[in-house]
N, C-alpha and C positions, 0 to 999 in steps of 0.2 A: 854767160858769156864764154866760159872756158870751152864748152862744146863748139860754139859758133866760130871761135877764133882759131882753133887748132889746125884747120885746114889751110888758113893763109899764113899762119905765123911762120912756117918754115921759109917761105919765100918773101914774106913782107914783114917780118917780126921787129923791125927797127922804126923809129920815127920817120926816117927817109924813106924807107920801104912803104910804110903806110901812106905817107904823103904821095909817093908815086901812084898808089891805088887811086887816090882821089875819093872824094866823098861817095860818088855813085858807085865806084868799085868796092868801096867798103860797105856800103849799104847791102851789096849783093851777098856779102859773107855774113852779115850780122842781122839780117832781116828776121830771123826766128826769135829774136830777144825782144824784150819790152823796151818801148821807147827808142827803138833803133834809129830813127831819124835824128832825134836829139843827141843820142849817143855818138853817132857818126859824126855829126857836126862838130861835138866837142873834142872827139878824138883827133879829128883833122886839125882843129885849132891848136889842140895841145901838142900835137906832133910838130906843127909849125914853130911854136914857141920854144919846144925843145931844141930843134934844130938851130934856130936863130939865136936863142938867148943862152942855151946851156951845152952847145957843142954836140947835140944829139943824146946827151945823157939825161937821165932822170936825176933831179936834184935830191940831195940828202937832208935837206931842211924843210920844216913844216911851212914856213912862210912862202917859200918858192913853190912848194907842192900846191898850196892853197891858192896860189896866184894863177895856177893853170885852170882852164875852162871845165867846169863840171866836177872839179876837185873841192870837196868840202873837208872838214875836220875828220869825219869818219874814213874817207878814203885815204887821206893823208896818213892817218894812223896806220891804216892797213898796209900801205906802202913802206912806211918807216919801220914797221914790226916785221913784216913777211919778207919783203925784198932785202932790206938793210939790217934786219936783226937789231934793231933799236927797241927800247922799251917804250911802248906806246899802247894804249888801250882803244881799240876801235868799238865804240859803243853803238850798237844797232838796236832795232826794236826788241830783239830777243834778249840782249844783255840788259837793256833798260828794264824789261819786264822782270826778268829773274833777280836782278839787283834790288829792285823795289819789293817784289812779292817775297822774297826770302828775308829781306832786311839785311842783306850782306852789305849793300852800299846804296842805300836809299838816297833818292834826289828827285828834284823837280824837273831837272832837264838833263840832257845827255853829258854835258861838260861837267856838271856836278857829280854825277855818277862815275864819270872817267876818272875824276880826281880822287874820289874816294876809293875807287878800286886800286888805283895806283899806289895809294897810301897803305891800303889794308890787305892786299894780295901779298903773300910772302915772296920776296925777291926771286927766290929760285923757280917761282911759277910764273912770273910776269911775262915772260916771252911767249907763252902758249896759252895763257888763262882766257883770252878773249875767244880762242877756237873753242875750248872746252865749254865755256859759257854759252856761246852761240848754239852748239850742238845740244846742250842741255835744254835750252829754251826752245829749240826747233822740234826736238823729239820727246822730251819728258815734260818740263814745266811750260806746256803749250799754252796759248792764250785763253782759249774757250773752256776747256776741260783739262786741266793739268793731271798728269797721270801720277798723282802722289803715291798710290800703292806700291808702285815699281820704283819710286824715286830712291836713289842711294843716299840722299841727304835729307830725307823727310823728317828724321829725328832732329835735325838741327835747324830746319826750316822754320821761320817765324810766321809763315802764311797761315792765317786763322781759318780760312775757308777750305781747308784740304779735302780733296775728293776721297771718298771712302771706297774701300775695296768692293768690287762687284760681288753680290750675294749670288750664291749658287742655287 
């Protein structure tokens, strides 16, 4: 989304500006991303709510964020943490996998994993931990064939089926 939006953000980067584009205008800018029609519909509806109910500002609380179209818990946590620098843990598929595989914060669902991470990650790392965990899951602790031989925490990891170093 970031690559798609950088062209229109300078001129239309506010809720009112995006509303002025309209759904069709927005579609032209984001047609290269997945689910662009649904996202355009949700973005326009969200911008309308932001203008009408929040004075054009993004709300600072989870309940108001999750009331916006297309915004779930993960997105609300991303906004709270990244935009407003509040302690929040956005658990995506990568974080869920890493937390369960390594046994750092095992859980049956993302909310359970989120709560455990918030409890056990040292306070000084909470603001950026989800970024590090996402990157670790995206590039090292990958889903199909984790790169255990190059993993910096392999000695701490409780994953039993670690991949072995490639033989020469």
